[in-house]
C-alpha positions as CSV (number, residue, x, y, z in Angstrom):
1,X,79.6,148.1,23.1
2,X,76.3,148.8,20.8
3,X,76.4,144.5,20.8
4,X,76.3,144.2,24.2
5,X,73.4,146.7,24.5
6,X,71.1,144.9,21.8
7,X,71.4,141.4,23.3
8,X,71.0,142.9,26.8
9,X,67.8,144.1,25.3
10,X,66.9,140.9,23.7
11,X,67.4,139.2,26.4
12,X,65.3,141.6,28.6
13,X,62.4,140.8,26.1
14,X,62.5,137.5,26.3
15,X,62.0,137.6,30.2
16,X,59.8,140.7,30.9
17,X,60.3,139.3,35.1
18,X,64.2,140.1,34.5
19,X,63.2,143.5,32.5
20,X,60.4,144.6,35.5
21,X,63.1,143.2,38.2
22,X,65.9,145.8,36.5
23,X,63.2,148.9,36.4
24,X,62.2,147.9,40.6
25,X,65.7,147.8,41.1
26,X,66.4,151.7,39.0
27,X,63.2,153.4,41.0
28,X,64.5,151.6,44.1
29,X,68.1,153.2,43.8
30,X,66.4,156.7,42.9
31,X,63.8,157.4,45.6
32,X,66.9,155.9,48.1
33,X,69.1,158.8,46.5
34,X,66.3,161.9,46.8
35,X,65.7,160.5,49.9
36,X,69.1,160.9,51.0
37,X,69.8,164.7,49.4
38,X,66.4,165.5,51.2
39,X,67.5,164.4,54.8
40,X,71.2,166.2,54.6
41,X,69.7,169.2,53.1
42,X,67.1,168.9,55.8
43,X,70.5,168.0,58.1
44,X,72.8,171.0,56.9
45,X,69.2,173.1,56.6
46,X,69.2,172.2,61.3
47,X,73.1,172.6,61.9
48,X,72.7,176.8,60.3
49,X,69.8,177.2,62.4
50,X,71.9,175.5,65.3
51,X,75.0,177.7,64.7
52,X,72.5,180.5,64.3
53,X,71.4,180.6,68.0
54,X,74.6,179.6,69.2
55,X,75.7,182.7,67.4
56,X,72.8,185.4,68.8
57,X,73.3,183.5,72.5
58,X,77.0,183.5,73.1
59,X,77.4,185.1,75.8
60,X,79.7,188.4,74.7
61,X,83.4,188.8,76.2
62,X,83.6,192.5,76.4
63,X,87.0,192.4,78.3
């Protein structure tokens, strides 16, 4: 495994354009992951607010 990592590093040093592509892809994936996490958190907050409103506005039947 260590030899494979060294071979990858050596090939990326020989091709800086490939290294730049790898770095940009990693940044893109990290940004995409963070964006999805924020969207999920926002949807969760919205659902909690909607449930709270539904509980407050629901007609209670005391029969």
